[in-house]
C-alpha positions, 0 to 999 in steps of 0.5 A, spaced: 879 019 870 886 021 866 883 028 864 880 030 871 887 028 874 891 032 868 886 038 870 887 037 878 895 037 877 894 043 872 890 047 878 895 045 883 901 048 879 897 054 878 897 056 885 905 056 885 906 060 878 904 067 878 907 074 877 910 076 884 911 069 887 915 069 893 921 064 892 927 064 897 933 059 898 935 055 904 937 060 910 932 066 907 926 061 907 921 062 912 915 058 913 910 063 913 912 067 908 913 061 903 906 059 905 902 066 904 906 069 899 909 062 895 902 059 894 896 063 892 888 063 893 885 060 887 878 062 887 874 057 884 866 057 884 862 053 889 862 046 885 869 046 883 871 048 890 867 041 892 870 037 887 877 039 888 876 038 896 878 046 897 884 046 893 884 053 892 885 054 899 892 052 898 896 057 902 892 056 908 894 048 907 901 050 907 901 054 913 897 049 917 897 042 913 893 039 919 887 043 918 882 038 914 880 040 907 872 042 909 875 047 914 880 051 910 875 056 907 873 057 914 880 059 916 881 063 910 875 067 912 877 067 920 884 070 920 886 077 916 893 074 915 890 070 909 888 076 906 895 077 903 895 071 899 895 072 892 888 071 889 888 067 882 882 067 878 880 061 873 880 067 868 887 069 870 889 062 870 887 060 863 888 067 860 896 067 861 900 063 856 905 062 861 900 058 865 898 054 860 905 050 859 
């Protein structure tokens, strides 16, 4: 259980730590920009998508938290606005030394 929890927290954190991530303070903060450019689309294989309750579609969740996890992928595919989200692959997440901290 502990290793799975650690892996889940690491995957979650990967979605907010990538080159070019959008950051803004107070008055400059915008919900849509923070959702679509401040978190990424973590591309996961189908099995991991299932095991993580669609964690990879975190940018969709940030924009509309009321969407249930089983509909996040359909929302991603249905609206072109989600195409601007930064795509992070597992290979990229594991290959960057900064991401392994």
